[in-house]
C-alpha positions, 0 to 999 in steps of 0.5 A, spaced: 522 634 914 517 634 907 511 631 907 509 625 903 516 621 903 516 615 899 523 612 903 520 612 910 522 607 914 522 605 921 527 602 926 524 595 926 524 595 919 528 588 917 535 588 914 533 588 907 529 594 906 531 600 903 535 604 903 541 600 901 548 601 900 548 605 893 546 612 892 540 612 887 538 616 881 532 617 877 530 619 870 524 619 866 524 616 859 518 615 853 518 608 850 514 607 844 511 601 841 510 602 834 505 597 832 499 596 837 492 594 836 487 600 837 482 598 841 478 604 841 477 603 834 474 596 834 467 598 836 463 599 830 468 596 825 465 592 820 466 584 820 472 582 816 475 589 816 482 588 818 484 590 825 486 597 826 493 598 829 496 605 832 503 607 836 503 606 844 507 611 848 509 609 855 512 614 860 517 610 864 520 612 870 527 609 871 531 608 877 538 606 877 544 605 882 548 612 881 555 614 882 558 614 889 558 621 892 551 622 889 547 626 894 540 623 896 534 627 895 529 628 890 521 629 888 516 626 884 510 630 881 504 626 881 496 625 881 492 622 886 487 617 885 481 622 883 485 624 877 485 631 879 489 633 885 496 634 885 501 632 890 509 632 890 512 626 893 519 626 896 525 620 896 532 619 896 533 618 888 537 624 885 534 626 878 538 625 872 544 623 877 550 620 873 549 612 873 554 608 877 558 603 872 555 597 870 549 593 868 544 591 873 538 586 873 532 589 870 526 589 875 519 592 872 514 595 876 507 594 874 501 598 877 494 596 878 487 599 875 488 605 876 495 607 878 501 610 876 508 609 875 509 612 882 505 607 886 510 603 888 516 608 888 518 606 895 520 599 892 523 602 886 528 606 890 529 601 895 531 596 890 535 600 886 539 602 892 541 594 892 543 594 885 537 593 880 535 597 874 528 599 876 523 601 871 515 603 872 511 605 866 504 609 866 500 604 863 495 608 858 488 607 859 489 604 866 492 611 870 488 616 874 487 621 869 486 616 863 482 610 865 478 606 860 474 600 860 477 594 864 478 590 857 483 595 855 487 593 861 486 585 860 489 586 853 494 591 854 497 589 860 501 583 858 503 586 852 506 592 855 510 588 860 513 584 854 514 590 850 518 593 856 522 587 858 524 587 850 526 594 850 529 595 856 533 589 855 537 594 850 538 599 855 545 601 857 544 600 864 541 593 863 543 586 864 540 584 858 539 576 860 536 578 867 529 581 869 523 580 873 516 583 874 513 586 880 506 587 879 500 589 884 493 587 882 492 588 875 500 588 874 500 582 878 495 579 873 499 581 867 505 578 870 502 571 871 500 572 863 507 574 861 510 569 865 506 563 861 499 563 865 494 563 859 487 565 860 481 560 860 479 560 852 472 563 855 475 569 857 476 571 849 468 572 849 467 575 857 463 581 858 469 585 860 473 583 854 475 587 848 470 586 842 472 581 836 475 576 841 482 579 841 483 577 848 485 570 845 492 572 844 492 571 852 489 564 852 492 557 853 495 554 847 495 561 844 500 565 849 507 565 847 512 563 851 515 567 857 520 572 854 527 569 855 530 574 860 524 574 865 527 570 871 522 571 876 515 574 878 512 577 884 505 578 884 502 583 890 495 582 891 494 579 884 487 580 881 484 574 876 484 567 879 478 569 884 474 570 877 476 564 874 481 567 869 486 561 869 485 553 869 488 549 874 493 546 869 495 553 867 497 555 873 501 549 875 505 550 868 507 556 871 515 554 871 518 561 873 519 562 881 514 566 884 513 570 890 505 572 892 504 577 897 497 578 899 492 580 905 488 575 908 482 579 908 483 582 901 476 582 898 478 585 891 482 579 889 480 574 894 485 571 899 484 564 897 484 565 890 491 568 891 493 563 895 491 558 890 496 561 885 502 560 889 500 553 891 498 551 884 505 554 881 509 551 886 511 558 889 512 562 895 506 566 899 507 572 904 501 573 908 499 579 911 494 577 916 488 582 917 490 586 911 486 588 905 488 589 898 493 595 899 497 590 903 505 592 901 505 595 894 502 602 895 506 608 898 504 611 904 498 615 903 500 623 901 497 628 905 493 631 900 489 624 899 486 625 906 481 630 904 474 628 901 474 628 893 467 630 890 469 626 884 470 620 887 465 621 893 470 618 898 477 620 900 483 618 896 486 616 902 483 609 902 486 607 895 493 607 899 492 605 906 490 599 910 485 599 915 489 595 920 497 595 918 501 601 918 503 602 910 511 604 912 511 597 916 508 593 910 513 597 905 519 595 909 517 588 909 515 588 901 522 591 900 525 586 904 522 580 901 522 582 894 530 584 895 531 577 898 527 573 892 530 577 887 537 577 889 536 569 889 533 568 882 536 574 879 543 574 882 544 567 884 545 569 891 544 563 895 545 566 902 538 569 901 535 562 902 534 563 909 530 569 908 526 565 903 525 558 907 519 558 912 523 555 917 528 560 918 525 567 914 521 570 920 527 568 925 531 572 929 537 570 925 534 574 919 532 580 923 525 578 926 525 578 933 519 574 936 514 580 936 516 583 929 514 576 926 507 577 928 501 578 923 506 575 918 505 568 915 510 565 910 509 558 906 512 555 900 510 549 895 515 545 891 513 545 884 
């Protein structure tokens, strides 16, 4: 059996974790936003000069339900957190397989800072096998081998997500009216902004923000409405609220259904700050007790990540793994609750209500024997 499986599972995985009933295909495409603000050209720009723009190309991995009879199996060539070490990941998706007939709700996966399009490949394959078109892009200036100052991600991430939602709605396999974002860390920040949570105005002049106040595009009062096809948000370890990026008013005005997944000892995003996002927005919170920032989202640490990195000064393993929780277990739980949430809000499947109700979600009837619910807490607030 190959190392570095992204589709690994356990016999005690909950019922909606992958692989699902459908074979999965995958292909790589490139999408270009022809007119994006060029942040690299802002430094030293004379006052009053027009802001420079450039084309922004995004490499996108696209997972989709494949035609019946497609043989499972394929691989992904990737870089690790150090931006140097190469690894090969293995999964069930068949490269360039013939798609199944139909149009599928779109799910956009958005990685952290830094990350890449394969960081949540386990979730991509699982959701595609349950009838979703799943897209994950390498966000330029925010990847392992292309990491620029943090302000680039603050500005570009919501822009990337809006662009991808619009461009991919036109894809032959997409249901143009039904889409969701699943964002990890800075991907979660982007999901909240894209979904309508404008930043506090002071962020436009923050020391981490890009120059010339361009982050004003994302602040309260200037942020455009959420894209029309965006129906739901899942934020995993979302960064930002612990640093005062949103007002209570902005979060309370977030009307899209929201599921937050968080580790209770996350020192990067801050657990109480993430809990407040769910509470103020009238959302749902799944807590992994004693898990850190890597709760639920990253794939299992590739074997090559165990070695010390001279570039980082630490083993890239730490970028993927949690000190307490088994990653395969967390991945299965993320797949289960994401599938239930997306089925409910993108497919209007009311049979998933029991999987999302705190009174029943962790019961034996929903696939959780008493021991299997230990360490999990599900809460829901009404907006």
